[in-house]
N, C-alpha and C positions, 0 to 999 in steps of 0.2 A: 504494500500500500504506500502511496506517495502522499506527503503532506499537501493539502490544498488550502488555498486562501481565496476568499472572494475578492476579485479585483477591486471592487468599489471600497471595500474595507481597507485594503492595502494602500490604495491611493489616498484615502482620507487620513490614514496614519502618517504617511510620508508627507502629505501636504501640511498637516498640523505641526510636524516636528521641524520642517524646513522653512516655514513661512511664519514669522512672528506676527502677533496681532498689531492693530493700529497703534501708533506711537504719537504722543502729544509732547510738546516742548513746554517745560514749566518756566517760571519767572527767572530762574537762574540759568536757563538754557540747557538744562538736563533733560534727557529723554525719559518720558514716563509712559507706561503702557496705559491705554485708554480703558477707563472703567465704564461698563454698560450700566451697572446697577449695584446698589448696596442692598443685600438681602436680609442680613441679620447682624447683630453685634453681641459680643460676650466678653467677659473677663476670663482669660486663660486660667484654668484652675491651678495649674502648676506655678505659673509666673505672675499671675495677677495683671498681666498686660492686656489692655483693651484691644480686641481684634474685631475685624469686620469680615463677614462672608461676602466676598466680592465676585461679581459676575463680570468677566473680562470681555471686551470687544475683540472679535477676531478669533476667539478660541471655542466657538460653538461646536458641540459634538466631540470635544476632547476632554481628557481628565483635568486639564487646566482651566476649564471654563468657569468653574466656581471653586474658590480657594479661600481659606481663612488667612487673612493678612493682618499684621500689626498695624495700628493706626498710622505710624510713620511711613508705611509703604503706600499709603493711599492719600497723601496730602494734596495731590493734584485733583482730588475729587471732593473737595470740601463742600461744594454746592450739593452734591448728591448725598453726602453724609448729613448735612443740615436738613435736607428734604426727608431723609430716612427718619431722623430723630423728631421732626415735626409730626410725621405720620405715626411713629411709634415712640411716644415720649417716655414710656416706662422701660425701654431697652437700655442696657448699659452704655454710658457715654463718659466723656472727660469733663462734663459740666460740673464744676465744684458746687454750685448752688444746689443742683439736683442731688448730689451725693449727700450734702448736709441735710436736705429734706428727707431723704431715705433713711439716714441714720436717726434723725429725730423721730420718725414714725416707729422705728424698731425699739427705741429707748423708752 
């Protein structure tokens, strides 16, 4: 028996690994990958670092389409992060006022 691969699957894997997603240039002139959407936020249970579940442009159909990223990796998407938190105000964020309110409710 010979190993067989569907040609369409093989091409999609090759395309995804050889062609990066869209890139944006930030204020400092650095390349940043383009964020399609912010899906969720959490504080990493091991490190306590705020992370966002990011949907990347140009990576649809790949394992890299949605990945948890630390906040500092998505600074080019602050408008999308703000929009996410307006829509889901109870999700973890770096807003100090919100943290104080949460701690006051617990205490």
